[in-house]
Structure formats: C-alpha cells, structure tokens
C-alpha positions in Angstrom: 330.9 181.0 -22.6 333.2 181.6 -19.8 334.2 184.8 -18.9 337.3 185.2 -18.2 337.6 184.7 -14.2 339.7 181.4 -12.1 337.5 178.9 -10.7 338.5 179.6 -7.4 340.2 182.2 -6.2 340.2 184.7 -4.5 340.9 188.2 -6.7 344.4 190.0 -5.1 345.3 193.5 -5.6 348.1 194.5 -7.6 351.6 194.7 -6.4 350.0 191.8 -3.6 352.2 188.1 -3.0 351.0 185.4 -3.3 351.7 183.7 -0.3 348.7 186.2 1.5 345.9 184.5 -0.3 345.3 181.3 2.1 345.1 184.9 4.7 343.1 186.1 2.4 340.8 183.4 1.6 340.3 183.2 6.1 339.3 186.4 6.2 336.7 185.8 3.3 335.0 182.8 4.5 335.0 185.1 8.8 333.0 187.4 6.3 330.1 184.3 4.5 330.5 183.0 8.1 329.1 186.3 10.1 326.6 187.5 7.8 325.3 183.4 7.7 325.3 183.6 11.8 323.8 187.2 11.7 320.8 186.0 9.4 320.2 182.8 10.7 319.6 183.7 14.0 316.7 186.8 12.0 314.6 182.7 10.9 314.7 182.2 14.8 314.5 184.9 17.0 310.8 185.9 16.5 309.3 182.9 17.9 309.2 183.3 20.8 307.5 187.0 19.8 303.8 185.1 18.1 301.7 186.0 20.7 302.3 188.8 21.7 302.9 190.4 18.6 299.1 188.6 17.9 298.5 190.9 20.3 299.6 194.4 19.2 298.8 193.5 16.0 295.4 192.6 17.1 295.5 189.4 14.5 295.1 186.1 15.3 297.5 182.8 15.9 297.3 181.6 12.9 297.6 184.6 10.4 300.9 185.7 13.1 302.6 181.9 11.8 302.8 183.0 8.7 305.8 185.1 9.8 307.1 181.9 10.9 305.6 180.2 7.7 305.9 182.6 5.5 309.6 183.5 6.0 309.6 179.2 4.9 308.3 179.3 2.7 310.2 182.0 0.9 313.4 181.0 1.0 311.9 177.2 -0.4 310.7 179.4 -3.2 314.5 181.4 -3.8 316.8 178.6 -2.5 316.8 176.0 -6.2 317.4 179.5 -7.8 320.9 179.3 -6.3 322.2 177.3 -8.1 321.6 179.9 -11.4 322.9 183.2 -9.3 326.4 181.5 -8.2 326.8 180.1 -11.6 325.4 183.6 -13.5 327.1 186.7 -11.2 330.4 186.6 -9.1 329.7 185.5 -5.0 330.5 189.4 -4.3 327.7 190.3 -6.0 325.5 187.4 -4.9 327.0 188.6 -1.9 325.9 192.2 -1.9 322.3 191.6 -3.1 322.4 189.1 -0.6 323.3 191.2 2.4 320.9 194.8 1.1 318.1 192.4 0.7 317.7 191.5 4.0 319.3 194.9 6.1 316.3 196.3 3.0 313.1 194.0 4.6 315.3 194.2 9.0 314.4 197.8 8.3 311.1 197.8 7.2 310.5 195.1 9.7 310.6 197.2 12.6 308.5 199.8 10.9 306.3 198.2 10.2 302.9 200.0 11.2 301.3 196.8 10.8 300.8 192.3 9.6 301.0 193.6 5.8 304.5 195.8 5.4 305.8 193.5 8.9 305.2 190.1 6.6 307.0 191.9 2.9 310.0 192.8 5.2 309.9 189.1 6.2 310.3 187.7 2.7 312.3 190.2 1.5 314.9 188.9 4.7 313.8 185.3 3.7 315.4 186.2 0.0 319.0 187.7 1.0 319.0 184.7 3.4 318.1 182.1 1.4 321.1 182.7 -0.6 323.9 183.0 1.5 323.6 179.7 3.0 324.5 177.6 -0.9 327.4 181.1 -1.3 329.0 180.7 2.0 329.4 175.7 1.6 330.0 177.0 -2.6 332.8 178.9 -1.5 334.4 176.5 1.7 334.3 174.2 -0.7 336.0 176.3 -3.6 338.7 178.1 -0.9 340.1 175.7 0.4 342.0 172.3 0.6 340.7 169.0 -0.1 343.0 167.5 3.6 340.9 170.6 5.5 337.6 171.0 4.8 335.9 169.2 7.1 337.3 171.3 9.7 336.1 174.6 8.4 332.7 173.1 6.9 332.7 172.3 11.0 332.7 176.1 11.4 329.4 176.6 9.3 327.7 173.5 11.9 327.9 176.1 14.1 327.0 178.9 12.0 323.5 175.7 11.7 323.3 175.2 15.6 324.4 177.7 17.3 322.0 180.7 15.4 318.3 179.0 16.1 319.5 177.8 19.6 320.5 181.7 20.9 317.5 182.3 19.2 314.6 182.7 20.9 317.0 183.0 24.0 318.2 186.1 23.1 314.6 186.8 21.5 312.5 186.5 25.0 315.3 188.6 27.1 314.3 191.5 24.5 310.2 191.0 24.5 311.1 191.0 28.5 312.9 194.7 28.3 312.2 195.7 25.1 309.8 194.7 22.8 308.6 192.8 19.4 310.7 196.0 17.1 314.1 195.8 19.1 314.2 192.3 17.8 314.8 194.2 14.6 316.2 197.1 15.1 319.7 194.9 17.9 320.3 193.3 14.1 319.7 195.9 11.6 322.9 197.0 12.7 325.0 193.4 12.8 324.0 193.3 8.9 324.5 196.5 7.8 328.1 195.8 9.4 328.4 192.4 8.0 327.4 194.5 4.1 329.9 197.2 5.4 332.5 194.1 6.1 331.5 192.2 2.6 331.8 194.9 0.1 335.7 195.7 1.1 337.0 192.3 2.1 334.8 190.1 -0.7 336.9 189.8 -3.3 336.2 186.2 -4.4 336.3 185.8 -6.8 335.0 183.0 -9.2 334.1 180.9 -13.3 330.8 182.9 -14.1 328.8 181.7 -18.4 326.2 182.9 -19.2 323.3 180.9 -18.0 319.6 181.7 -19.7 317.2 181.9 -16.8 314.6 179.4 -17.4 311.0 181.2 -16.4 309.4 178.1 -16.8 311.7 176.9 -13.9 311.3 178.2 -11.9 307.4 178.7 -12.4 307.6 175.1 -11.4 309.8 175.4 -8.7 308.1 178.6 -6.6 305.2 176.4 -7.4 306.4 172.3 -6.3 307.8 173.8 -3.9 305.8 176.8 -2.6 302.5 174.0 -2.8 304.3 171.4 -1.1 305.6 173.9 2.1 302.3 175.5 2.6 300.9 172.3 2.6 303.5 171.1 5.7 302.5 174.9 7.0 298.7 173.9 7.0 298.8 171.0 7.9 301.7 172.4 11.6 299.7 174.8 11.8 296.2 173.2 13.2 297.0 169.5 12.9 293.9 168.8 11.0 291.7 171.8 11.9 288.8 172.8 8.5 290.9 175.0 6.3 289.4 176.7 3.5 291.8 175.1 0.9 292.6 171.2 2.7 295.7 171.2 3.2 296.5 167.9 0.7 295.4 170.4 -2.1 298.8 172.5 -1.7 300.8 169.3 -1.8 299.2 167.7 -4.6 299.7 170.4 -6.9 303.0 171.1 -5.5 304.1 167.2 -6.4 303.3 167.8 -9.6 304.6 170.8 -10.5 307.7 168.8 -9.0 307.4 165.7 -11.0 307.1 168.4 -14.5 310.1 170.3 -12.7 312.3 167.1 -12.6 312.0 166.1 -16.2 312.2 169.5 -17.2 316.1 170.6 -15.8 316.9 166.5 -17.3 316.2 167.3 -20.2 317.8 170.5 -20.0 321.4 169.8 -18.6 321.5 167.9 -21.4 322.8 171.1 -22.8 324.2 172.3 -19.8 321.4 174.6 -19.0 319.4 173.9 -16.6 318.2 175.8 -13.9 319.3 172.9 -10.9 321.0 170.7 -12.7 320.3 167.2 -10.8 323.0 165.2 -12.2 324.6 165.1 -8.0 321.7 162.6 -7.4 324.3 159.8 -10.3 326.6 160.1 -7.0 326.4 158.0 -4.7 327.9 159.0 -1.8 325.8 162.6 -2.5 322.8 161.1 -2.5 323.4 159.1 1.0 324.5 161.7 2.6 321.9 164.3 1.7 319.0 161.4 2.6 320.6 161.1 6.5 320.7 166.0 6.5 317.3 165.3 5.5 315.7 162.9 8.2 318.4 165.0 10.3 317.3 168.5 10.2 313.4 166.4 10.6 314.5 165.8 14.1 316.1 169.0 14.8 314.1 171.3 13.5 310.9 169.2 14.4 311.3 167.9 17.9 314.8 170.4 18.9 313.2 173.4 18.1 309.2 172.6 17.8 308.4 170.1 19.8 310.5 169.8 23.2 309.8 173.3 23.9 306.7 172.7 23.3 306.3 170.0 24.9 308.2 172.3 27.5 305.7 174.8 27.8 303.0 172.3 28.5 302.9 169.7 29.9 306.0 170.6 32.4 304.4 174.4 32.7 307.4 176.2 32.2 307.9 179.8 30.9 308.7 180.7 27.6 312.0 182.5 28.8 313.0 179.2 30.9 311.5 176.6 27.6 314.8 178.6 26.3 317.2 178.0 28.3 316.3 174.4 28.6 317.4 173.8 24.9 320.9 176.3 24.1 322.5 173.9 26.5 322.3 171.7 24.3 322.7 174.1 21.2 325.7 175.5 22.2 327.2 172.2 22.3 325.6 171.0 19.0 327.9 174.0 17.5 331.3 173.9 20.0 331.7 170.2 17.7 331.1 171.5 14.6 335.7 172.0 14.7 336.9 169.8 16.4 333.9 166.6 14.4 335.5 168.8 11.4 339.6 167.5 11.9 337.7 164.3 13.0 336.4 163.7 9.0 339.6 165.2 7.7 341.6 162.4 9.4 338.5 159.4 9.8 336.0 160.2 6.6 332.1 160.2 8.0 331.8 156.9 8.2 333.2 156.3 12.4 331.5 160.0 12.8 328.1 159.8 11.5 326.9 155.8 12.8 327.7 156.5 16.0 325.8 159.9 16.1 323.1 158.4 14.0 323.5 156.3 17.1 322.7 158.6 19.9 319.8 160.5 17.7 317.7 158.0 17.9 318.0 156.0 21.7 318.2 159.8 22.7 314.2 159.9 20.7 313.7 157.0 22.1 314.3 158.3 25.3 311.7 161.3 25.3 309.5 159.1 25.2 309.0 158.2 28.8 309.1 162.1 29.4 306.0 162.9 31.5 304.6 165.2 33.6 306.7 164.7 36.5 309.7 163.8 34.6 313.0 166.2 36.1 313.7 169.3 34.2 317.0 168.0 34.4 316.3 164.3 32.8 314.9 166.9 30.0 317.9 168.7 29.7 320.4 165.3 29.9 318.7 164.5 26.5 318.1 167.4 24.6 322.4 167.0 24.9 322.9 163.7 24.1 320.3 164.2 20.6 322.7 167.1 19.4 325.5 165.3 20.4 324.4 162.4 17.9 323.5 165.3 14.9 327.1 167.0 15.7 328.6 164.3 15.4 327.1 163.7 11.8 326.0 167.6 10.2 329.9 168.3 8.9 330.5 165.0 8.0 327.8 165.2 5.8 327.5 168.5 5.0 331.6 167.3 3.5 331.1 164.4 2.6 327.2 165.5 0.2 329.4 167.9 -1.6 333.1 166.9 -1.8 332.1 164.0 -4.4 330.9 166.7 -6.6 332.9 167.9 -9.4 333.3 172.0 -9.3 330.8 172.1 -11.3 328.2 170.1 -9.6 329.4 171.8 -5.8 326.8 174.8 -6.1 324.0 172.9 -8.0 324.7 170.2 -4.6 325.0 173.6 -1.9 321.5 174.2 -3.8 319.8 170.9 -3.5 320.5 170.2 0.2 319.7 174.1 1.2 316.4 174.2 -0.3 316.0 169.6 1.7 316.8 170.9 4.2 314.5 173.6 4.3 311.7 171.2 2.8 312.2 168.5 5.5 312.1 170.5 8.1 309.3 171.8 8.0 307.9 168.3 7.2 309.0 167.2 10.3 307.8 169.7 11.8 304.0 169.5 10.2 304.4 165.7 10.5 304.9 165.6 14.8 302.3 168.3 15.6 300.2 166.9 13.2 300.6 163.3 15.6 300.7 164.8 18.7 297.2 167.0 18.2 295.4 163.5 16.8 296.3 161.6 19.7 295.7 164.4 22.4 293.0 163.5 25.0 292.9 167.1 25.4 289.0 167.8 23.7 290.2 171.5 22.0 293.1 169.4 20.2 295.8 170.7 22.2 299.7 168.7 22.3 299.2 167.2 26.4 301.2 164.1 27.0 300.4 161.7 25.6 299.6 163.4 22.4 303.7 164.3 22.9 304.6 161.0 23.9 303.6 159.5 20.7 304.8 161.6 18.7 308.4 161.3 20.4 307.7 157.6 19.4 307.1 159.0 15.2 310.3 160.7 15.7 312.0 157.4 17.2 310.9 155.4 14.1 313.1 158.1 12.3 315.2 157.8 14.1 316.3 154.0 13.9 315.9 154.6 9.8 318.7 157.1 9.7 320.8 154.4 11.8 319.6 152.2 9.3 321.1 154.5 6.2 323.8 155.9 8.4 325.3 152.4 7.7 325.4 153.0 4.0 328.1 155.6 4.1 331.8 154.8 2.0 333.8 153.0 4.9 336.6 154.8 3.0 336.6 158.6 1.6 335.8 159.0 -1.2 338.7 161.8 -2.9 337.9 164.9 -3.7 338.3 167.0 -7.0 341.2 168.5 -7.4 340.2 172.7 -7.4 343.0 174.7 -7.3 343.3 176.3 -3.9 345.0 180.1 -3.1 347.5 179.9 -2.9 348.7 177.7 -5.6 346.2 179.5 -8.3 346.2 182.7 -7.7 344.4 185.5 -10.2 346.7 187.8 -11.6 346.8 190.6 -10.6 346.1 193.8 -12.7 348.2 194.5 -15.9 350.0 190.5 -15.5 350.1 188.7 -18.3 347.3 186.6 -18.9 
C-alpha cells in the first residue's frame, strides 16, 4: 500500500509559492552534498594516522588496518539495505538517522580510550556514511529534470573525488601539529552543523511503501558482501602471508552466500518484496555503466589512493605529507571536472566523454609502468593528473547514465547496487594490486619495491585496456530518462489543501 506522499516532491510550507520549489530543491541538494562531503572526507582522513595509532594504542599494523578495512566492510554490509530503507522511509527520516549515527560515531571515536572503542566508533560512523551516498544520488534523480541531471550529478562527483583526495592531506597536517584525536574533533562540529542544516531544510517528501524486511536476505547480504570484502582486505593487508583463517575461506563463503542472496531476490522481486531489487540489470545502459564504474573504482582507489602513495613513500622516499600533496592536484582536477563534464553530458550524452576518458585512463596506467627509483616527482604528478582527467571524463556520465536509464521505482535499488559495487571494486583493486606488488618484489621481507610496483602497474594497465574496450559498448544515443514530476511542475499539496 502506498502511503500518501508525492513521488519526488518537495514539501511546501503552508502559503508558500510553487515557484519557489526549484530553489528549495537546490537547497536540499546542497545540504546533501555538504553532508556527504563531510562523511567521505572522514573515510580517508585517518589513513595517514595508522602508523601513529600503532604506537599510541600499542597494537600491530595488521590490527590498526581494520580501522580502514572495518569501515569499508561495514559499508559493504549496510549499503545493500539502503534500497529497502529509501522505499520504506522518507528521505528526511533516512537523512536524519544517517547524520545522527555519523555524529555519534565521531564523538565515540574522539573519546575512545583504546582500539576496541575506536573500532566501534568507526563502525557506527560507517553505518551513517553507507546510507548517505545512495540517498544523495536518488534524491538528485527525483528532484532534477532529466535535461539538467548531468550537471547536478557532476556535483556528486566532486564529493566523491575531492573528499578522498583532500582527506590524507588534511589528516597529515592535523597529525603533524595536533594529534590523531583532532581528526575527529575537527569533523565533529562539521557533522553537527550538517545535522542541524538537515533538520531545518530537509523537507524532501518521497513515495514510501510498507515493504516487509526480509531478515534472511539481510543475513545473506551481510555474510556475502562482508565475507568477500573481509577476504579481500586480508589478502591486501599482508600480501599472501599466513593467516589464522586463509583469505580464500571467507571469499568462498561470501560468494556462495551471494549466490543464494541473488536467487532469493529474484524470487522475492516477483512479489515486489526484494531487499535489493535486481531488475536494474535488465537495462543494458545500466549494466554497461555499472561494469565501467567498477573498473573505474578499482583504479581510483587501488592505484590513486594506495599504489601511487606507496610508490612515492617506498621508492622515491617522500614523506607522508609530501606524498599527500603530490596526489592533491589530480584529485582537485577530478573534482573540478565534475560540473563541466556534467553539462557536456546533458548536451552530448555519455559516449563522446567516456571513450576519451577510458583512453586517457589506459594510457596513464601504462605510463606508470615506466616509473622507477630515479623518476622525477613532476613526472609522477603529471601522469597522475592524466589519470584523474580520464576518470573525471568517465565518472559523472557513468553515474548519470546508469541511474537515468532506470524507472523511478528502481532508482533507489540502482543507486544501492552502484554504491555497493564501488566499495567491493575498490577493495578488490586494492587487494589485487598490493598482492601482486608483494609477490613480485625482490625484497626478502615482502615489502613492495620498484620492480613489484611496476608489475602491479602493469596489471592496472590491463584493467585500463579492458575499461577502454568496455567503453565502446556505451550507447551512441542517450537513452531518454523516464518522466518524473519536477518540484516546479508538481509541487506537494500544502497543508489543508484539497486532495
């Protein structure tokens, strides 16, 4: 049964003018973007503090890595449930719950006396973060007319790109002068401000359905995505060293659980009761864009966030802060390209942008294979800028193309699928590249050296070529998006108005 709600509308206070609805929609999107930026910034800001945390908390490097891996693991478990959450609850309810969890987790982390409490705080943070990005993408598809979605989705790519790029740089500066706890104390007031803004401005109404929560699907999803990501994280942390439980065990268990999960969703979606509706995969444009997005995030996180800083610190012997600054120009370029590329998408479609972007991606990844111990830092920065330019041409069109091809009632599930695959692909890319670099090194300790990193970059180059080939399957003509009422054309009835 559908509860009384306008699909995709913006709540209008009594006496307000429908002409102001587009302005309110812009404010709502701005609130969502700021909130998502704060959350994603937190995802990477701690990465530079892991070495200090091992000393301060008296734990091993393998243990402290779980402050990052556990964060990603929690997100991979929660994100598949967001499709259900965005159908069952209003966007306002989901937003306030997300920011409340994130704020609470940030406070707990800042006060943590030891690793256990700090880990718990990170898990609570991740529960809030996991919901925000699908909420942001779904809200844009509901609020923005089809002809303007590219430019608006470009704003989302700024959040996705700039926050991870700025995170390590900000974290390095804070760590050098204040200490690791201040990484949470700085984020906390930003989170509180975003929560207050949302409580005041978040009046996005949405169509809700009393969909039952299938607990078996939740369990299968948690074991499936959690097992796969846990195994990949275990491989990536130690490059194939001995484990109490071999990494392939949780991966196999996870894949088996995902197989049962998929079969159950196919059965439940016949009655429109699936936890994560898989019907978006029937749409060719969505599937092609999804595969390309997975390859893109493997390179963005595996190469841009892990392999390149590793090369800078272990081969070129730069400091943590310098390595963070070295990748900053490319990250900022990726963010700056968001809206211009979005406008080009609105005018020309995805294909003229994605194919050159995939070509730049492949070329830059192969250029990384020529780097060595004597390579100038300027050359590394230049190649990284080319990599980020290629990703910038691909990211916004792929997100918009994939979700814009879906019917309105499938977009919340499509955004959950897209966000889940981004996390799993990033973890998979990290595990593959780090493992290849460790196995190919000549260092007896297994630490990646120039030769091992070159081999890993070659594997990344193959993925880049695969991405270029896949980009050729992007539709030549933009698929028209299904019609959706815009706030200006279909305002929500004000209180006391006739039905």
